[in-house]
N, C-alpha and C positions, 0 to 999 in steps of 0.2 A: 392709355391713361394705365400707369400701373395701377394696386388694390392686394390687398395684401390676402396672401392664400394660403390658407395650412397644409394643405398635400405638397402645396408649391416650398411651404415653413420646413416639414416634416422631411420632404428626401433631402433638400440642405442640410437640415442634424445628422442626419443617417451619414450622410457623404464626412461631413466634423466627426464621427466620431468613429469612421473607417477610417479617416485618416490619420487621426490620433491614436487607434489602435497599429495601423500600419507601421507606425517610426515604434511608437513602444515594442512590439515584435523584433521591429528590425532600426535599431538603432545605432548600428552606423552608418545610415540614409543621414538620420538627424545632424547636419553641417551645423552653421553657424549660419552657413548662409540659408539654409532650408529656417532656422530660424527668426533672421531680417526677414523671411517673406513670407511668413505666416505671423508672424510682427506688422511687417504691412498692412497686411491684407486686416488681419481684425482691427488694428486703431483704426482706420481710416472706414473701413464698413462702420462702426461705432454711430459715429455723428449722423449719419442720413437713418442706419437704424433709432435714433433717439427720438433728432425732432419731428415733430410732425405738425402736417401745417395746419392751420386752421378751418380749412375750409377743406380737409382731407373727408371729410362723410361725404360728400356729393360732387367731389371733383374724383382727382387723385390722391394716393396717400405718399407715393414714391414717384424722386422725378431720378428718371432714364442713367443719367449723368452721374448720380453720386455713385453708380457701381463702377465705373470709368477704372479709377486710378485702382479698389479692391480687388478688382481681378486685375487689376495688372501681377500682383503676392500671387495669384494665384498661378500665375501664367509661367512665374520663377519657379514657384516649387517644382510644376514637372519638367522645367528644364536643368532645375536643379537633379530633382529626383534623372532627368534621363545622363546628365552629364553621372552620376557618382555607376547609375548601373551597366555605364558603357552595352548599350544594348546592339549594336552594329548600325552603319550608315544606312541599311534597310530600310530599319525597321525605325528610324530616326524620322525619314523621308515621309514609311507611310503615314505615323502617327501626325505628323506636321499634312503632311497632303490634306489629313481626313480635318486637319482643326480649319486647315484651311478652306476648306469645302462647306464646313458648316457655317464658319465669318459671309463667305459669298453671300449661303443660302440664308442665313437672317437678315441681310445689308438687301437680296433680295425683296425677302418677303416685308419688310420694312418702308421698305419701299413702297410696293404700292400700299400701303398705309396710310402714308402721306401723298399719295396721287392728289389729291384736289379734301377739302371739307369739308364735302360728302361723304368719302371714300372711310378716310379718317373718320369720322364718328359712327358710322356701320359698326367698320371696327370694333371700332371703342363700346357698345351697344351692345355686342355678340359677347367680348372679353367679360365686361360688368354694365347685365342691364340696368344697374338702379346707378350709374354713372348720369346723374343728372345735368349738370354737365354736356353731354355726351348726348342727351336728351333734346338738349338747348340748340346747340350747335346746329345738328341735326335739322330740326323745322327750323331755323334759323337758313336752313341753303333749300329745302318743301316750298317754302315761301314761296322761296324765289323762283316755283319751278311751278307755281299760282298752285300748288295743293294744300288747299285755305284746312281742309281739313286734318288733312294730316301735319302740318305743322299745330294745329289744336290738340290734335291727340298727343304728340312731344311734349308740350309745353306740357300735357297735363301732366302727364307720368316725373315729367321735370319737377310741379311743385307739388305732388304726392312724398315723394322722398324727400326735399328739401324748400319746406313751406315760406323758409324767409327768402329762398330764391327771388334776389327782385326784377329785375332781368325778365324773368320767365314772367313773373306777373304780369309787364310791364307788357310783355309783346304780347298775351292772352288776353288782355284786356285789348290793347287796339285789333286784337283779330277779333273781335267778339265783337266791339264797334264797328268791323266793317261787317258783319250777320247782322247788325241790327236788335241783339240783343245785350240793349243797356243795362239791364239792372244788371247781367252776370260781372260787365265789364265792372258797372260803379264798382263792386262789390269786393273784383279786385285790385279796386285803387284806393279805392279807402285803405284796404290793408296795408297795400302800398307806402300809403305814403303818414297813414298811420306810425305806421313801422320805424320807418324810413322817413321825416318831415326836409331831407338835404337828398332826397334826391335827385332833384333836376325841376327845371320847367318845362319838359316836356313832360312830367308825371300830372302837373297840373294842368298843362295845357290840355291834356289827354281827359283830362275827367271834367275836365270847364266845357270841351267837346261832348262827352257823355252825356252831362248834366242839360246841354242847351238843346237837344236829342228830346232829353225827359222832362222837357218846360220847366225845370229850374233855372227862372234867370238868373235872378239873385245869388241862386251859388255858384252860374256860372261862370257871371260877372266877379263874384270874389275870383274866385279861380283865373281867372285869366287876368288878374293885378296884382299875383301874387307868380304866374310865372313873366309878364310884362319886367315885377318887379325885381323878381330873378333873375333874366337873364335880356332888361332893356334891349340888347340889338339884336335876337332872334326876330327877323323878317314877318316868316313864317304864321308866328306866334300873333307882331301883330296883326297881318295879313288876318287870320281865324280871329282875334277880335272885332275889328270890324267888319267880316260874317255879320257874328252874332250881333252885330249890333243891328248894321241895318235887320236882319232879317227876326228879331227880338223887338221892334219898331208895331205895333199892335192898328190893325187894317180895321177902320169903320165898319161896320157891321152892312152894311147897304153897300157900300165899294164889294168887298167881296162876295157879297148873293150875286155883286152886278159882274165877277170874274165868274166867278163860278157857274154862271148861267148863258155868258161869254162861251165860255168850254165847251155846256152841253149844248149850245147854236151849232162847235167845231165839229161835235163829235154825227148832229145829228146830219150836215153838208155834207159831210165825206159819206153818211152813208144811199147820201143821192136825198133826204128826206129835207128838202128847198122850204116847201111853209112850214115844218116847222121850226128847224135852222131860221127864221126869216123870226118867228113870233119870239124864238129864245132871245135873239137879238137887239129886239123892240123891247120885254121887257126887262133884258141888261139897260140899256140907253135910259130908260126911267127911270131907272135905281141908281145911276151915274149919267148926267147927261154930259160928263168928261169922256168917254170910256169907246177913246180914238178910234180902237181896234173893231169893239162892238155897231158904232156908226160906219165902218169898212165895210163890216161883213153885211148891214142889211142891203147895203149897193152892189155888194157881190150876189146877195139873194135876187135882190128885183130884178137887176138887167138878167139873172139865168130865167128869171120866170117872166121875162119879155117887156117890164116896162123900164126902159132904155133912160127913160124924162126921170122918176123917181129914182135909178141908181145915182143918175148926175147929181140929182142932191144933194145923196147924202154923202158922192163923195165929196162935192163940194164943202161939206160943211169936216166931212175931215179935215181933208185939205188945208181947211181952214186951223185949223187946228195940230198942223205940223207933219202928217203925214205924207210919209214921202211918195210909197205907191198909192197913195189914194190920188194926189194930183194927176200923178203920173196915164192909170184911169180915167183921170179927168180929161186932159193931155189927148188923151189918144178915141175917144169913142163921144167926147161930147161935145164939138166944136159945133153940131148945128144942131143942139137942143137946148 
């Protein structure tokens, strides 16, 4: 990712000044062909120097291919000088060999840099630590390697040097949501969608998910509706909305308490505290008479305590309410009860 470098610019200016002085002192070498080559270099270099991309501040300031045609002018100047000075065949081949060795080395070096996106981004960061795009690419690549914290660090740097790097903000919000840092994720998404409302359906979809996690049901519903309106064909967004609708249905307090009691009973049963587990399951059924799982668990506990008749009655009740496992237990152990 080429960027402006003052030392490189100064070196270039010294070379140009030295070349100008050389031709002033050696006017016999300043032929029409040399003049044409200098004009070639200058006029084809100027457009690339004048144009600066809008995204230069956080990506790159130059494009390599803009140097190809101007460089051909330098090559013509060198060949013209060789032709005019007539240095001899050996010197010509020596300089040609050095030039080719340089080109081969440069090709090999850049070939390694472009091996894959991870190597490329690491190389670009070493060359220009302030290149937001390089950090963004690196973050995307190491996230694929399951390095969430490293990816977050890269996105932080990318946003530090370019606060309106919207894709970096979206990706950071996505990872913050994964880490359950919902407030920070929401802050990123609010900034993103306020600065760029047309960012797309995925931005509103992610913000809806974050709002749902923060128990902002109305806000989540509004964002889901915008996301589905923006992209009605996105099956992922539609699926997320259906999940949101199912989870936002309020469970009555007594049913919620029954679920919690049943879970406590399961934990006690795992510890081997069968009597305490039975107490929890019976309390769960008293809160919710249709809690099939708790009814079946009562049967399991009674069977473990040696009360096969009581177990069969509980299994029979659970089976009538649709429990297949209770029906199986009833079939296997309750034929004679």
